Biopython code that builds the backbone (N, CA, C, O; Angstrom):
import numpy as np
from Bio.PDB.StructureBuilder import StructureBuilder

atoms = [
    (1, "UNK", "N", (0.819, -1.202, 0.000)),
    (1, "UNK", "CA", (0.000, 0.000, 0.000)),
    (1, "UNK", "C", (0.857, 1.258, 0.000)),
    (1, "UNK", "O", (0.487, 2.265, -0.603)),
    (2, "UNK", "N", (1.999, 1.202, 0.675)),
    (2, "UNK", "CA", (2.819, 2.395, 0.787)),
    (2, "UNK", "C", (3.835, 2.534, -0.331)),
    (2, "UNK", "O", (4.435, 3.597, -0.492)),
    (3, "UNK", "N", (4.037, 1.485, -1.102)),
    (3, "UNK", "CA", (5.010, 1.530, -2.193)),
    (3, "UNK", "C", (4.362, 1.736, -3.561)),
    (3, "UNK", "O", (4.937, 2.403, -4.420)),
    (4, "UNK", "N", (3.199, 1.183, -3.769)),
    (4, "UNK", "CA", (2.500, 1.303, -5.051)),
    (4, "UNK", "C", (1.556, 2.497, -5.013)),
    (4, "UNK", "O", (1.485, 3.220, -4.020)),
    (5, "UNK", "N", (0.843, 2.687, -6.100)),
    (5, "UNK", "CA", (-0.017, 3.861, -6.204)),
    (5, "UNK", "C", (-1.388, 3.642, -5.556)),
    (5, "UNK", "O", (-2.410, 3.597, -6.240)),
    (6, "UNK", "N", (-1.389, 3.511, -4.261)),
    (6, "UNK", "CA", (-2.622, 3.404, -3.498)),
    (6, "UNK", "C", (-2.827, 4.706, -2.724)),
    (6, "UNK", "O", (-1.887, 5.474, -2.515)),
    (7, "UNK", "N", (-4.039, 4.935, -2.313)),
    (7, "UNK", "CA", (-4.388, 6.125, -1.546)),
    (7, "UNK", "C", (-3.529, 6.250, -0.283)),
    (7, "UNK", "O", (-3.133, 7.352, 0.096)),
    (8, "UNK", "N", (-3.248, 5.130, 0.356)),
    (8, "UNK", "CA", (-2.500, 5.132, 1.611)),
    (8, "UNK", "C", (-1.063, 5.648, 1.443)),
    (8, "UNK", "O", (-0.466, 6.150, 2.395)),
    (9, "UNK", "N", (-0.515, 5.522, 0.236)),
    (9, "UNK", "CA", (0.855, 5.994, -0.013)),
    (9, "UNK", "C", (0.939, 7.502, 0.204)),
    (9, "UNK", "O", (1.886, 8.002, 0.813)),
    (10, "UNK", "N", (-0.051, 8.210, -0.295)),
    (10, "UNK", "CA", (-0.059, 9.664, -0.147)),
    (10, "UNK", "C", (-0.468, 10.092, 1.253)),
    (10, "UNK", "O", (0.044, 11.075, 1.789)),
    (11, "UNK", "N", (-1.389, 9.350, 1.835)),
    (11, "UNK", "CA", (-1.895, 9.710, 3.155)),
    (11, "UNK", "C", (-0.985, 9.255, 4.286)),
    (11, "UNK", "O", (-1.034, 9.802, 5.387)),
    (12, "UNK", "N", (-0.143, 8.242, 4.009)),
    (12, "UNK", "CA", (0.753, 7.661, 5.027)),
    (12, "UNK", "C", (-0.027, 7.095, 6.209)),
    (12, "UNK", "O", (0.463, 7.026, 7.336)),
    (13, "UNK", "N", (-1.266, 6.691, 5.907)),
    (13, "UNK", "CA", (-2.133, 6.194, 6.965)),
    (13, "UNK", "C", (-3.100, 5.182, 6.371)),
    (13, "UNK", "O", (-3.553, 5.340, 5.238)),
    (14, "UNK", "N", (-3.412, 4.153, 7.130)),
    (14, "UNK", "CA", (-4.365, 3.140, 6.692)),
    (14, "UNK", "C", (-5.585, 3.216, 7.604)),
    (14, "UNK", "O", (-5.482, 3.016, 8.815)),
    (15, "UNK", "N", (-6.720, 3.501, 7.020)),
    (15, "UNK", "CA", (-7.967, 3.552, 7.793)),
    (15, "UNK", "C", (-8.439, 2.127, 8.061)),
    (15, "UNK", "O", (-8.575, 1.326, 7.137)),
    (16, "UNK", "N", (-8.683, 1.822, 9.311)),
    (16, "UNK", "CA", (-9.127, 0.481, 9.705)),
    (16, "UNK", "C", (-10.395, 0.635, 10.538)),
    (16, "UNK", "O", (-10.437, 0.254, 11.707)),
    (17, "UNK", "N", (-11.416, 1.195, 9.922)),
    (17, "UNK", "CA", (-12.607, 1.597, 10.657)),
    (17, "UNK", "C", (-13.393, 0.438, 11.259)),
    (17, "UNK", "O", (-13.835, 0.538, 12.403)),
    (18, "UNK", "N", (-13.579, -0.646, 10.535)),
    (18, "UNK", "CA", (-14.413, -1.741, 11.054)),
    (18, "UNK", "C", (-13.604, -2.813, 11.757)),
    (18, "UNK", "O", (-14.170, -3.791, 12.245)),
    (19, "UNK", "N", (-12.296, -2.649, 11.817)),
    (19, "UNK", "CA", (-11.436, -3.682, 12.377)),
    (19, "UNK", "C", (-11.220, -3.465, 13.874)),
    (19, "UNK", "O", (-11.199, -2.335, 14.362)),
    (20, "UNK", "N", (-11.063, -4.556, 14.567)),
    (20, "UNK", "CA", (-10.800, -4.511, 15.996)),
    (20, "UNK", "C", (-9.290, -4.551, 16.224)),
    (20, "UNK", "O", (-8.578, -5.317, 15.575)),
    (21, "UNK", "N", (-8.816, -3.733, 17.137)),
    (21, "UNK", "CA", (-7.389, -3.705, 17.454)),
    (21, "UNK", "C", (-6.920, -5.083, 17.928)),
    (21, "UNK", "O", (-5.803, -5.496, 17.615)),
    (22, "UNK", "N", (-7.753, -5.787, 18.670)),
    (22, "UNK", "CA", (-7.384, -7.104, 19.198)),
    (22, "UNK", "C", (-7.331, -8.170, 18.102)),
    (22, "UNK", "O", (-6.520, -9.093, 18.179)),
    (23, "UNK", "N", (-8.175, -8.054, 17.098)),
    (23, "UNK", "CA", (-8.237, -9.064, 16.041)),
    (23, "UNK", "C", (-7.060, -8.984, 15.071)),
    (23, "UNK", "O", (-6.608, -10.005, 14.554)),
    (24, "UNK", "N", (-6.574, -7.787, 14.830)),
    (24, "UNK", "CA", (-5.545, -7.634, 13.810)),
    (24, "UNK", "C", (-4.241, -8.347, 14.167)),
    (24, "UNK", "O", (-3.693, -9.043, 13.312)),
    (25, "UNK", "N", (-3.721, -8.208, 15.382)),
    (25, "UNK", "CA", (-2.511, -8.982, 15.725)),
    (25, "UNK", "C", (-2.743, -10.491, 15.643)),
    (25, "UNK", "O", (-1.851, -11.231, 15.228)),
    (26, "UNK", "N", (-3.929, -10.952, 16.034)),
    (26, "UNK", "CA", (-4.242, -12.383, 15.917)),
    (26, "UNK", "C", (-4.166, -12.835, 14.467)),
    (26, "UNK", "O", (-3.649, -13.911, 14.166)),
    (27, "UNK", "N", (-4.680, -12.010, 13.582)),
    (27, "UNK", "CA", (-4.625, -12.295, 12.147)),
    (27, "UNK", "C", (-3.177, -12.369, 11.664)),
    (27, "UNK", "O", (-2.798, -13.316, 10.976)),
    (28, "UNK", "N", (-2.382, -11.383, 12.020)),
    (28, "UNK", "CA", (-0.987, -11.347, 11.579)),
    (28, "UNK", "C", (-0.184, -12.536, 12.099)),
    (28, "UNK", "O", (0.678, -13.062, 11.394)),
    (29, "UNK", "N", (-0.464, -12.956, 13.320)),
    (29, "UNK", "CA", (0.292, -14.071, 13.916)),
    (29, "UNK", "C", (-0.073, -15.422, 13.298)),
    (29, "UNK", "O", (0.611, -16.415, 13.545)),
    (30, "UNK", "N", (-1.123, -15.471, 12.514)),
    (30, "UNK", "CA", (-1.501, -16.723, 11.843)),
    (30, "UNK", "C", (-0.614, -17.018, 10.641)),
    (30, "UNK", "O", (-0.545, -18.162, 10.191)),
    (31, "UNK", "N", (0.058, -16.016, 10.120)),
    (31, "UNK", "CA", (0.939, -16.281, 8.987)),
    (31, "UNK", "C", (2.353, -15.730, 9.185)),
    (31, "UNK", "O", (3.181, -15.809, 8.278)),
    (32, "UNK", "N", (2.628, -15.179, 10.353)),
    (32, "UNK", "CA", (3.993, -14.747, 10.650)),
    (32, "UNK", "C", (4.864, -15.990, 10.808)),
    (32, "UNK", "O", (4.537, -16.861, 11.614)),
    (33, "UNK", "N", (5.963, -16.096, 10.063)),
    (33, "UNK", "CA", (6.772, -17.326, 10.068)),
    (33, "UNK", "C", (7.255, -17.771, 11.447)),
    (33, "UNK", "O", (7.445, -18.964, 11.682)),
    (34, "UNK", "N", (7.450, -16.837, 12.340)),
    (34, "UNK", "CA", (7.936, -17.210, 13.677)),
    (34, "UNK", "C", (6.849, -17.831, 14.545)),
    (34, "UNK", "O", (7.145, -18.645, 15.419)),
    (35, "UNK", "N", (5.598, -17.454, 14.313)),
    (35, "UNK", "CA", (4.510, -17.890, 15.185)),
    (35, "UNK", "C", (3.587, -18.917, 14.544)),
    (35, "UNK", "O", (3.377, -19.993, 15.105)),
    (36, "UNK", "N", (3.038, -18.604, 13.390)),
    (36, "UNK", "CA", (2.081, -19.463, 12.692)),
    (36, "UNK", "C", (0.996, -19.994, 13.637)),
    (36, "UNK", "O", (0.776, -21.201, 13.740)),
    (37, "UNK", "N", (0.329, -19.067, 14.317)),
    (37, "UNK", "CA", (-0.742, -19.459, 15.232)),
    (37, "UNK", "C", (-1.825, -20.238, 14.498)),
    (37, "UNK", "O", (-2.108, -19.991, 13.326)),
    (38, "UNK", "N", (-2.413, -21.169, 15.203)),
    (38, "UNK", "CA", (-3.451, -22.028, 14.640)),
    (38, "UNK", "C", (-4.744, -21.246, 14.447)),
    (38, "UNK", "O", (-5.099, -20.389, 15.257)),
    (39, "UNK", "N", (-5.430, -21.555, 13.374)),
    (39, "UNK", "CA", (-6.770, -21.019, 13.166)),
    (39, "UNK", "C", (-7.725, -22.079, 13.675)),
    (39, "UNK", "O", (-7.671, -23.231, 13.245)),
    (40, "UNK", "N", (-8.607, -21.688, 14.597)),
    (40, "UNK", "CA", (-9.503, -22.647, 15.224)),
    (40, "UNK", "C", (-10.867, -22.012, 15.458)),
    (40, "UNK", "O", (-11.116, -20.884, 15.033)),
    (41, "UNK", "N", (-11.737, -22.734, 16.128)),
    (41, "UNK", "CA", (-13.100, -22.247, 16.363)),
    (41, "UNK", "C", (-13.131, -20.960, 17.178)),
    (41, "UNK", "O", (-14.077, -20.179, 17.068)),
    (42, "UNK", "N", (-12.115, -20.735, 17.987)),
    (42, "UNK", "CA", (-12.101, -19.556, 18.844)),
    (42, "UNK", "C", (-11.730, -18.274, 18.107)),
    (42, "UNK", "O", (-12.109, -17.182, 18.532)),
    (43, "UNK", "N", (-10.984, -18.401, 16.994)),
    (43, "UNK", "CA", (-10.532, -17.184, 16.332)),
    (43, "UNK", "C", (-10.946, -17.051, 14.865)),
    (43, "UNK", "O", (-10.798, -15.976, 14.284)),
    (44, "UNK", "N", (-11.452, -18.104, 14.269)),
    (44, "UNK", "CA", (-11.698, -18.095, 12.823)),
    (44, "UNK", "C", (-12.668, -17.002, 12.377)),
    (44, "UNK", "O", (-12.456, -16.381, 11.336)),
    (45, "UNK", "N", (-13.708, -16.762, 13.135)),
    (45, "UNK", "CA", (-14.719, -15.798, 12.700)),
    (45, "UNK", "C", (-14.229, -14.356, 12.843)),
    (45, "UNK", "O", (-14.800, -13.443, 12.248)),
    (46, "UNK", "N", (-13.176, -14.155, 13.626)),
    (46, "UNK", "CA", (-12.565, -12.828, 13.727)),
    (46, "UNK", "C", (-11.489, -12.635, 12.663)),
    (46, "UNK", "O", (-11.225, -11.511, 12.237)),
    (47, "UNK", "N", (-10.869, -13.734, 12.235)),
    (47, "UNK", "CA", (-9.758, -13.666, 11.293)),
    (47, "UNK", "C", (-10.226, -13.664, 9.841)),
    (47, "UNK", "O", (-9.607, -13.015, 8.998)),
    (48, "UNK", "N", (-11.297, -14.371, 9.538)),
    (48, "UNK", "CA", (-11.718, -14.549, 8.143)),
    (48, "UNK", "C", (-12.003, -13.235, 7.409)),
    (48, "UNK", "O", (-11.636, -13.131, 6.238)),
    (49, "UNK", "N", (-12.628, -12.233, 8.018)),
    (49, "UNK", "CA", (-12.839, -10.996, 7.256)),
    (49, "UNK", "C", (-11.521, -10.306, 6.887)),
    (49, "UNK", "O", (-11.394, -9.723, 5.810)),
    (50, "UNK", "N", (-10.553, -10.379, 7.788)),
    (50, "UNK", "CA", (-9.250, -9.769, 7.524)),
    (50, "UNK", "C", (-8.503, -10.537, 6.438)),
    (50, "UNK", "O", (-7.878, -9.940, 5.561)),
    (51, "UNK", "N", (-8.573, -11.862, 6.505)),
    (51, "UNK", "CA", (-7.919, -12.685, 5.483)),
    (51, "UNK", "C", (-8.493, -12.383, 4.106)),
    (51, "UNK", "O", (-7.755, -12.322, 3.123)),
    (52, "UNK", "N", (-9.788, -12.196, 4.033)),
    (52, "UNK", "CA", (-10.429, -11.872, 2.761)),
    (52, "UNK", "C", (-10.054, -10.471, 2.290)),
    (52, "UNK", "O", (-9.733, -10.273, 1.118)),
    (53, "UNK", "N", (-10.091, -9.517, 3.182)),
    (53, "UNK", "CA", (-9.784, -8.146, 2.775)),
    (53, "UNK", "C", (-8.353, -8.020, 2.251)),
    (53, "UNK", "O", (-8.098, -7.316, 1.274)),
    (54, "UNK", "N", (-7.426, -8.710, 2.913)),
    (54, "UNK", "CA", (-6.021, -8.606, 2.507)),
    (54, "UNK", "C", (-5.596, -9.756, 1.596)),
    (54, "UNK", "O", (-4.416, -9.890, 1.269)),
    (55, "UNK", "N", (-6.548, -10.578, 1.191)),
    (55, "UNK", "CA", (-6.358, -11.643, 0.202)),
    (55, "UNK", "C", (-5.185, -12.570, 0.539)),
    (55, "UNK", "O", (-4.305, -12.808, -0.288)),
    (56, "UNK", "N", (-5.194, -13.084, 1.767)),
    (56, "UNK", "CA", (-4.166, -14.030, 2.209)),
    (56, "UNK", "C", (-4.719, -15.436, 1.956)),
    (56, "UNK", "O", (-5.411, -16.008, 2.797)),
    (57, "UNK", "N", (-4.402, -15.967, 0.798)),
    (57, "UNK", "CA", (-4.995, -17.211, 0.306)),
    (57, "UNK", "C", (-4.813, -18.381, 1.267)),
    (57, "UNK", "O", (-5.758, -19.136, 1.497)),
    (58, "UNK", "N", (-3.634, -18.544, 1.826)),
    (58, "UNK", "CA", (-3.379, -19.673, 2.736)),
    (58, "UNK", "C", (-4.271, -19.590, 3.968)),
    (58, "UNK", "O", (-4.764, -20.611, 4.448)),
    (59, "UNK", "N", (-4.477, -18.396, 4.477)),
    (59, "UNK", "CA", (-5.330, -18.210, 5.659)),
    (59, "UNK", "C", (-6.796, -18.418, 5.280)),
    (59, "UNK", "O", (-7.557, -19.000, 6.053)),
    (60, "UNK", "N", (-7.194, -17.954, 4.109)),
    (60, "UNK", "CA", (-8.565, -18.150, 3.634)),
    (60, "UNK", "C", (-8.883, -19.640, 3.557)),
    (60, "UNK", "O", (-9.947, -20.075, 3.995)),
    (61, "UNK", "N", (-7.968, -20.413, 3.004)),
    (61, "UNK", "CA", (-8.164, -21.862, 2.887)),
    (61, "UNK", "C", (-8.340, -22.500, 4.259)),
    (61, "UNK", "O", (-9.224, -23.336, 4.448)),
    (62, "UNK", "N", (-7.505, -22.110, 5.212)),
    (62, "UNK", "CA", (-7.611, -22.656, 6.572)),
    (62, "UNK", "C", (-8.921, -22.228, 7.232)),
    (62, "UNK", "O", (-9.572, -23.026, 7.905)),
    (63, "UNK", "N", (-9.302, -20.971, 7.037)),
    (63, "UNK", "CA", (-10.548, -20.474, 7.625)),
    (63, "UNK", "C", (-11.753, -21.242, 7.096)),
    (63, "UNK", "O", (-12.641, -21.625, 7.858)),
    (64, "UNK", "N", (-11.775, -21.463, 5.790)),
    (64, "UNK", "CA", (-12.889, -22.209, 5.199)),
    (64, "UNK", "C", (-12.958, -23.621, 5.767)),
    (64, "UNK", "O", (-14.048, -24.115, 6.057)),
    (65, "UNK", "N", (-11.828, -24.269, 5.928)),
    (65, "UNK", "CA", (-11.810, -25.629, 6.468)),
    (65, "UNK", "C", (-12.346, -25.652, 7.902)),
    (65, "UNK", "O", (-13.114, -26.542, 8.267)),
    (66, "UNK", "N", (-11.945, -24.683, 8.699)),
    (66, "UNK", "CA", (-12.417, -24.624, 10.092)),
    (66, "UNK", "C", (-13.907, -24.314, 10.134)),
    (66, "UNK", "O", (-14.634, -24.890, 10.943)),
    (67, "UNK", "N", (-14.371, -23.415, 9.278)),
    (67, "UNK", "CA", (-15.792, -23.070, 9.255)),
    (67, "UNK", "C", (-16.644, -24.267, 8.834)),
    (67, "UNK", "O", (-17.712, -24.500, 9.400)),
    (68, "UNK", "N", (-16.177, -25.022, 7.848)),
    (68, "UNK", "CA", (-16.901, -26.226, 7.427)),
    (68, "UNK", "C", (-16.935, -27.253, 8.550)),
    (68, "UNK", "O", (-17.961, -27.898, 8.770)),
    (69, "UNK", "N", (-15.835, -27.409, 9.252)),
    (69, "UNK", "CA", (-15.778, -28.337, 10.383)),
    (69, "UNK", "C", (-16.729, -27.900, 11.490)),
    (69, "UNK", "O", (-17.396, -28.735, 12.101)),
    (70, "UNK", "N", (-16.796, -26.612, 11.748)),
    (70, "UNK", "CA", (-17.719, -26.097, 12.768)),
    (70, "UNK", "C", (-19.165, -26.418, 12.407)),
    (70, "UNK", "O", (-19.948, -26.825, 13.266)),
    (71, "UNK", "N", (-19.517, -26.235, 11.142)),
    (71, "UNK", "CA", (-20.879, -26.550, 10.704)),
    (71, "UNK", "C", (-21.164, -28.042, 10.812)),
    (71, "UNK", "O", (-22.244, -28.445, 11.244)),
    (72, "UNK", "N", (-20.201, -28.851, 10.421)),
    (72, "UNK", "CA", (-20.356, -30.298, 10.496)),
    (72, "UNK", "C", (-20.533, -30.753, 11.946)),
    (72, "UNK", "O", (-21.407, -31.568, 12.243)),
    (73, "UNK", "N", (-19.707, -30.226, 12.840)),
    (73, "UNK", "CA", (-19.808, -30.586, 14.257)),
    (73, "UNK", "C", (-21.127, -30.118, 14.867)),
    (73, "UNK", "O", (-21.726, -30.824, 15.678)),
    (74, "UNK", "N", (-21.572, -28.937, 14.477)),
    (74, "UNK", "CA", (-22.846, -28.426, 14.988)),
    (74, "UNK", "C", (-24.003, -29.277, 14.482)),
    (74, "UNK", "O", (-24.957, -29.532, 15.217)),
    (75, "UNK", "N", (-23.921, -29.715, 13.233)),
    (75, "UNK", "CA", (-24.962, -30.581, 12.668)),
    (75, "UNK", "C", (-25.025, -31.910, 13.430)),
    (75, "UNK", "O", (-26.106, -32.403, 13.750)),
    (76, "UNK", "N", (-23.859, -32.475, 13.713)),
    (76, "UNK", "CA", (-23.817, -33.734, 14.470)),
    (76, "UNK", "C", (-24.388, -33.543, 15.865)),
    (76, "UNK", "O", (-25.142, -34.382, 16.358)),
    (77, "UNK", "N", (-24.025, -32.437, 16.498)),
    (77, "UNK", "CA", (-24.535, -32.168, 17.848)),
    (77, "UNK", "C", (-26.044, -31.984, 17.841)),
    (77, "UNK", "O", (-26.738, -32.466, 18.736)),
    (78, "UNK", "N", (-26.551, -31.288, 16.833)),
    (78, "UNK", "CA", (-27.997, -31.057, 16.741)),
    (78, "UNK", "C", (-28.749, -32.351, 16.497)),
    (78, "UNK", "O", (-29.836, -32.551, 17.038)),
    (79, "UNK", "N", (-28.178, -33.234, 15.685)),
    (79, "UNK", "CA", (-28.882, -34.480, 15.380)),
    (79, "UNK", "C", (-28.837, -35.463, 16.556)),
    (79, "UNK", "O", (-29.668, -36.367, 16.647)),
    (80, "UNK", "N", (-27.878, -35.282, 17.438)),
    (80, "UNK", "CA", (-27.800, -36.190, 18.587)),
    (80, "UNK", "C", (-28.488, -35.630, 19.824)),
    (80, "UNK", "O", (-28.584, -36.310, 20.846)),
    (81, "UNK", "N", (-28.967, -34.395, 19.738)),
    (81, "UNK", "CA", (-29.645, -33.772, 20.867)),
    (81, "UNK", "C", (-31.078, -34.272, 20.958)),
    (81, "UNK", "O", (-31.800, -34.328, 19.962)),
    (82, "UNK", "N", (-31.464, -34.625, 22.147)),
    (82, "UNK", "CA", (-32.815, -35.088, 22.388)),
    (82, "UNK", "C", (-33.687, -33.878, 22.701)),
    (82, "UNK", "O", (-33.439, -33.171, 23.678)),
    (83, "UNK", "N", (-34.697, -33.637, 21.885)),
    (83, "UNK", "CA", (-35.591, -32.513, 22.095)),
    (83, "UNK", "C", (-36.858, -32.961, 22.798)),
    (83, "UNK", "O", (-37.481, -33.952, 22.416)),
    (84, "UNK", "N", (-37.225, -32.228, 23.816)),
    (84, "UNK", "CA", (-38.446, -32.498, 24.564)),
    (84, "UNK", "C", (-39.520, -31.552, 24.037)),
    (84, "UNK", "O", (-39.316, -30.340, 23.968)),
    (85, "UNK", "N", (-40.655, -32.118, 23.671)),
    (85, "UNK", "CA", (-41.737, -31.317, 23.111)),
    (85, "UNK", "C", (-42.116, -30.195, 24.070)),
    (85, "UNK", "O", (-42.252, -30.402, 25.276)),
    (86, "UNK", "N", (-42.284, -29.004, 23.505)),
    (86, "UNK", "CA", (-42.688, -27.804, 24.237)),
    (86, "UNK", "C", (-41.660, -27.320, 25.252)),
    (86, "UNK", "O", (-41.974, -26.481, 26.096)),
    (87, "UNK", "N", (-40.434, -27.839, 25.182)),
    (87, "UNK", "CA", (-39.405, -27.364, 26.107)),
    (87, "UNK", "C", (-38.068, -27.361, 25.360)),
    (87, "UNK", "O", (-37.635, -28.375, 24.813)),
    (88, "UNK", "N", (-37.439, -26.204, 25.356)),
    (88, "UNK", "CA", (-36.132, -26.095, 24.724)),
    (88, "UNK", "C", (-35.160, -25.522, 25.749)),
    (88, "UNK", "O", (-35.368, -24.431, 26.279)),
    (89, "UNK", "N", (-34.104, -26.268, 26.015)),
    (89, "UNK", "CA", (-33.063, -25.811, 26.915)),
    (89, "UNK", "C", (-31.981, -25.108, 26.112)),
    (89, "UNK", "O", (-31.873, -25.299, 24.901)),
    (90, "UNK", "N", (-31.184, -24.298, 26.786)),
    (90, "UNK", "CA", (-30.155, -23.526, 26.089)),
    (90, "UNK", "C", (-29.132, -24.432, 25.406)),
    (90, "UNK", "O", (-28.624, -24.082, 24.340)),
    (91, "UNK", "N", (-28.819, -25.580, 25.989)),
    (91, "UNK", "CA", (-27.846, -26.471, 25.355)),
    (91, "UNK", "C", (-28.374, -27.023, 24.035)),
    (91, "UNK", "O", (-27.595, -27.395, 23.157)),
    (92, "UNK", "N", (-29.690, -27.074, 23.896)),
    (92, "UNK", "CA", (-30.277, -27.545, 22.652)),
    (92, "UNK", "C", (-30.166, -26.495, 21.548)),
    (92, "UNK", "O", (-30.193, -26.831, 20.364)),
    (93, "UNK", "N", (-30.043, -25.241, 21.930)),
    (93, "UNK", "CA", (-29.951, -24.166, 20.949)),
    (93, "UNK", "C", (-28.511, -23.871, 20.518)),
    (93, "UNK", "O", (-28.297, -23.198, 19.510)),
    (94, "UNK", "N", (-27.544, -24.356, 21.254)),
    (94, "UNK", "CA", (-26.147, -24.062, 20.941)),
    (94, "UNK", "C", (-25.736, -24.475, 19.522)),
    (94, "UNK", "O", (-25.101, -23.680, 18.829)),
    (95, "UNK", "N", (-26.076, -25.694, 19.063)),
    (95, "UNK", "CA", (-25.698, -26.047, 17.687)),
    (95, "UNK", "C", (-26.302, -25.099, 16.641)),
    (95, "UNK", "O", (-25.638, -24.732, 15.671)),
    (96, "UNK", "N", (-27.547, -24.714, 16.846)),
    (96, "UNK", "CA", (-28.199, -23.786, 15.928)),
    (96, "UNK", "C", (-27.528, -22.418, 15.967)),
    (96, "UNK", "O", (-27.300, -21.803, 14.926)),
    (97, "UNK", "N", (-27.219, -21.952, 17.155)),
    (97, "UNK", "CA", (-26.548, -20.666, 17.315)),
    (97, "UNK", "C", (-25.188, -20.680, 16.609)),
    (97, "UNK", "O", (-24.828, -19.713, 15.938)),
    (98, "UNK", "N", (-24.440, -21.766, 16.759)),
    (98, "UNK", "CA", (-23.135, -21.878, 16.121)),
    (98, "UNK", "C", (-23.277, -21.867, 14.602)),
    (98, "UNK", "O", (-22.513, -21.192, 13.913)),
    (99, "UNK", "N", (-24.248, -22.610, 14.077)),
    (99, "UNK", "CA", (-24.486, -22.635, 12.625)),
    (99, "UNK", "C", (-24.808, -21.249, 12.095)),
    (99, "UNK", "O", (-24.256, -20.824, 11.080)),
    (100, "UNK", "N", (-25.687, -20.555, 12.769)),
    (100, "UNK", "CA", (-26.081, -19.225, 12.317)),
    (100, "UNK", "C", (-24.921, -18.236, 12.374)),
    (100, "UNK", "O", (-24.796, -17.374, 11.505)),
    (101, "UNK", "N", (-24.084, -18.355, 13.382)),
    (101, "UNK", "CA", (-22.921, -17.473, 13.500)),
    (101, "UNK", "C", (-21.939, -17.716, 12.364)),
    (101, "UNK", "O", (-21.429, -16.769, 11.766)),
    (102, "UNK", "N", (-21.675, -18.982, 12.065)),
    (102, "UNK", "CA", (-20.774, -19.316, 10.958)),
    (102, "UNK", "C", (-21.371, -18.850, 9.630)),
    (102, "UNK", "O", (-20.670, -18.270, 8.801)),
    (103, "UNK", "N", (-22.646, -19.100, 9.433)),
    (103, "UNK", "CA", (-23.297, -18.694, 8.182)),
    (103, "UNK", "C", (-23.332, -17.177, 8.010)),
    (103, "UNK", "O", (-23.230, -16.673, 6.892)),
    (104, "UNK", "N", (-23.473, -16.460, 9.107)),
    (104, "UNK", "CA", (-23.435, -14.990, 9.041)),
    (104, "UNK", "C", (-22.068, -14.526, 8.554)),
    (104, "UNK", "O", (-21.980, -13.651, 7.692)),
    (105, "UNK", "N", (-21.006, -15.103, 9.097)),
    (105, "UNK", "CA", (-19.647, -14.742, 8.662)),
    (105, "UNK", "C", (-19.404, -15.160, 7.218)),
    (105, "UNK", "O", (-18.792, -14.420, 6.447)),
    (106, "UNK", "N", (-19.880, -16.339, 6.855)),
    (106, "UNK", "CA", (-19.713, -16.821, 5.483)),
    (106, "UNK", "C", (-20.445, -15.908, 4.499)),
    (106, "UNK", "O", (-19.960, -15.674, 3.393)),
    (107, "UNK", "N", (-21.581, -15.405, 4.888)),
    (107, "UNK", "CA", (-22.339, -14.486, 4.046)),
    (107, "UNK", "C", (-21.598, -13.161, 3.909)),
    (107, "UNK", "O", (-21.557, -12.579, 2.825)),
    (108, "UNK", "N", (-21.015, -12.688, 5.000)),
    (108, "UNK", "CA", (-20.278, -11.420, 4.996)),
    (108, "UNK", "C", (-19.116, -11.450, 4.012)),
    (108, "UNK", "O", (-18.845, -10.458, 3.335)),
    (109, "UNK", "N", (-18.425, -12.594, 3.931)),
    (109, "UNK", "CA", (-17.265, -12.704, 3.038)),
    (109, "UNK", "C", (-17.618, -13.409, 1.721)),
    (109, "UNK", "O", (-16.747, -13.679, 0.895)),
    (110, "UNK", "N", (-18.894, -13.695, 1.547)),
    (110, "UNK", "CA", (-19.414, -14.273, 0.297)),
    (110, "UNK", "C", (-18.830, -15.663, -0.012)),
    (110, "UNK", "O", (-18.393, -15.923, -1.133)),
    (111, "UNK", "N", (-18.829, -16.533, 0.975)),
    (111, "UNK", "CA", (-18.393, -17.929, 0.783)),
    (111, "UNK", "C", (-19.605, -18.776, 0.433)),
    (111, "UNK", "O", (-20.185, -19.433, 1.297)),
    (112, "UNK", "N", (-19.980, -18.757, -0.823)),
    (112, "UNK", "CA", (-21.173, -19.491, -1.249)),
    (112, "UNK", "C", (-21.024, -20.996, -1.044)),
    (112, "UNK", "O", (-22.017, -21.685, -0.813)),
    (113, "UNK", "N", (-19.793, -21.520, -1.126)),
    (113, "UNK", "CA", (-19.603, -22.957, -0.908)),
    (113, "UNK", "C", (-19.947, -23.357, 0.525)),
    (113, "UNK", "O", (-20.422, -24.469, 0.754)),
    (114, "UNK", "N", (-19.720, -22.494, 1.464)),
    (114, "UNK", "CA", (-20.069, -22.791, 2.851)),
    (114, "UNK", "C", (-21.556, -22.529, 3.082)),
    (114, "UNK", "O", (-22.220, -23.298, 3.777)),
    (115, "UNK", "N", (-22.067, -21.475, 2.516)),
    (115, "UNK", "CA", (-23.485, -21.127, 2.679)),
    (115, "UNK", "C", (-24.369, -22.234, 2.104)),
    (115, "UNK", "O", (-25.375, -22.607, 2.708)),
    (116, "UNK", "N", (-23.995, -22.751, 0.951)),
    (116, "UNK", "CA", (-24.778, -23.815, 0.327)),
    (116, "UNK", "C", (-24.749, -25.069, 1.182)),
    (116, "UNK", "O", (-25.355, -26.078, 0.819)),
]
sb = StructureBuilder()
sb.init_structure("model")
sb.init_model(0)
sb.init_chain("A")
sb.init_seg("    ")
for serial, (resi, resn, name, xyz) in enumerate(atoms, 1):
    if name == "N":
        sb.init_residue(resn, " ", resi, " ")
    sb.init_atom(name, np.array(xyz, "f"), 0.0, 1.0, " ", f" {name:<3s}", serial, name[0])
structure = sb.get_structure()
């Protein structure tokens, strides 16, 4: 951004309006050669928008794999949960909540393969 003809070169500043200060270092440490932090269920939904914006293909691939695994695990949990008619406990809603959260992130970054 600072070497080529981008707006940031002239401004000497990068606007990061929707990004969280805490998420950005986590994103960078996922591909920094010294650290290579794991992408997992705890961080994938915070990292995937950054990976897409900065087009880090290796991180995108890992994020998609983790998101698919999360959906698969939530589906298994939902199918093994025993539902009592007219009564829903919070543990019964967790798989659905996880699916919706993953699908919301997938929609934000336009991952039609995950949405489908």
